[in-house]
C-alpha positions, 0 to 999 in steps of 0.5 A: 317419540313425540316431537315439536318443531320450534321456530325462532324470532328476532335476535337469531339473525346473523350475517352469513347465516345458512351459508353452509346450508345453501351450498349443500341444499338447492332448496335454500337458494330457491326459498330465498329467491321466492322471498326476494321476488315477493319483497322486491329486493335480494334478501339472500345477498343482504343476509350474506353481505349485510350491512349488518345495520340493515339486516337488523332493521325490524322490517328486514330481520323478520322476513329474513328469519322466516325465510331461513326457517322455512328453507330448513323446514323444506329441506327437512321435509324433502329429506323425509324427516317425520312430521312433528306432532306440534309446532310453536314459534317465538314471537315472529317465529309463530308465522314460520310455525303457521307456514309449516302447519299449512295455515298460511302460504310462505309468500303471504307470510313473507309479505305479512312479516315485512309489513308487521316490522314496518308497522312496529317501527312506525308505531313508536317514534325513534327513542320513544320506546325501549326493551330490557332483559331482566335476569334473576327475578321471578315473574311476579316481582318483575310484573310488580316492578313494572306496575310501580314504575309506570307512573302513567306511562307504559311499561310491562313484562312482555317476554316470559322466556324462561324462569328468571329471564323476563323481557320488559318493554314500554316507553323509554323513561318508564323502562329506565325506572323499571331497570333501576328498580329491578337492580334494587330488588336484586336482579342479577342483570337488568339491561337495555336491549339494542332494539328500537321497537318496544314489542308486545306492549300496549304501544303496539296496539295501533300497529296491531289494528293495521295488521288486523286489516292486512290479515283480513286480506290473507287466505287462512286455513286450519292448521294441519299441525296444532300450533302452540300460540304465544298469547295463550300457551295453548294449541290451536288449529282453527283458522279464525282463532289463529288469525285473531291470536296473531293480532293480539300477539303484537301487543300481548306478552309472549308466553314462551315458558308456558308454551314449552311447559305445555309441550312437556305436559303433552309428553314431547320428548324431543324438539327441533330448533328450525331456524338460524342460531340456538337461542331457543335451545338455550331457553328450553334448557332453562325451562326443562332440561329433560326436553332435548332440542336439536338444531338443523342449521347445517348439513351435519346437524341435519343429518344427525337430527334425521338419524335421531328422528 
């Protein structure tokens, strides 16, 4: 059986995540303690008690999800779960995948995603950018709508999450025009998302330049497991290419549909969603129902996944 581990991105967080796991597995508390020391605040306490508004701030959400994901990865490995043949992460989740593949250290990754979130937030003034989910139109139609709606501003398709499910991002007025145009073209839903940062569009280029400087200071190694990266929907193990693609990822579309289809073409028959929530399982179901995705967020789920490995 060929297996891939999939690591989630923003939107998978929730107050109380991994509470059941923390009671069963010491590695959860140990991993969050390591992250808290690196960040300078109690990340576990924030994840458990909130406030939710603070957890949902981009610069907090990113290290929180990464830490939760790596805690589960460590428990899997400590329980003698098999190493997957492939890893992939959705947006932020690519950093978790790189930690699992031993390309970057966990502490470096925590600090990087904290900085990444801060840079993203600073790149666009409050209210200046927006993201929206478009349901029920094909990729080409959404891209054409964005081109028509730009009118000298920035709006583009940035997350190709599944067939008929695309996220767009850009300047607020341009995204609003694209929403109305998508509705007129028959979208089942076209709605603004409750996020303030327009990720993966050209507005993130200044943040990417700053992130590039920070990445230059991090020790990157070749990946021990092939990482299917967002920008290319193709595998990479070379440290320099992995690093460069992280920079491009910040202002380029997430090719999640293509990434999952690549894994299926490589005969991946089983996948594990290694992180909080089941967002990726839902997306994979829309892309290819033959690829079964298991979660490992709770002790019961972990036990079942280990039995099936």
